[in-house]
N, C-alpha and C positions, 0 to 999 in steps of 0.2 A: 488318515490315508493321504498319501502324496498324489500329485497329478500323474506321476509315472505309474503308481499302483492302479489308479483309476483307469488309465489308458490300457494297462495290461489286462485288467479285468474285463473291460469292454471288448478288447480284441479276443480274449479267451472265449467269451460268449459267442462271438462271431465264428471262431474256429470250430466250436462245438456245433453251431448251426450248420456250418459248411460240411462237417463230417456227417451230419444227419442227411443233408442233401445228397451227398455221395451215396449213402446207404439206399436212399430212395431211388436214385437213378439205377443203381445196381439191381435192386429188387424188381425193377420194371424192364430189365434187359437193355438198358441204355449204357452198355459197358464203355463204349468209346467216350461218351460224354462224362461218365463217372471217372474214368482214368484221367481225362483232361482236367476236370474239376479238382480231383485229388492232387494232381501235380501242381496246380495253381495254389491250392490250399497249403501244400508243403512250402512253396516259395513264400507265400504270405507269412506263414509261421516263422520261417527263417528270418525274414525281414523284421518282424515284430520282436523276435528274440534278440536280434542284434541291436535293436533300438532300446529295449527296456531291460535287457539282460536275461540270460537263460533261467537263472534262479527265480527272478521276479515273474517271468512268464509261467514257470512251473507252478509257483504258488498261486498265480491267478487261475491257471487251468484247474487246479484242485478246488479253488473257491467256486469257479464256474460249474464244475461237475456237481458240487453240492447244491448249487442254486437250481439246477435243472433236474435234480433227482426226483423221480415220480413218487408221489405219496399215494399208496394204493387206495386210501380212503377218498381221494379226490377224483377217482375215475368215474364215479357215478354222478358227479356234480356238473351242471352245465357251465360253460365258460362264462366269465364275467362279461357284461356288456362293454363295448368299447366306445359307447356314446356318452 
């Protein structure tokens, strides 16, 4: 994996995280904040796509989506300790 691919993958994870934040804001009635966050996320995504290339970012987004896919069997397990 090249440095560009790594950067694209890390950005893709942040984009997915941002999208989750937008959903959370919307679900709690913070529509103005959600709209602003979403607009900033679109700008961020455009900048990253210009830097790494649209195809590379698309591949990275597909990779990231696979990384954060929820395994139904994991739902009953406690989170790992961060210490």
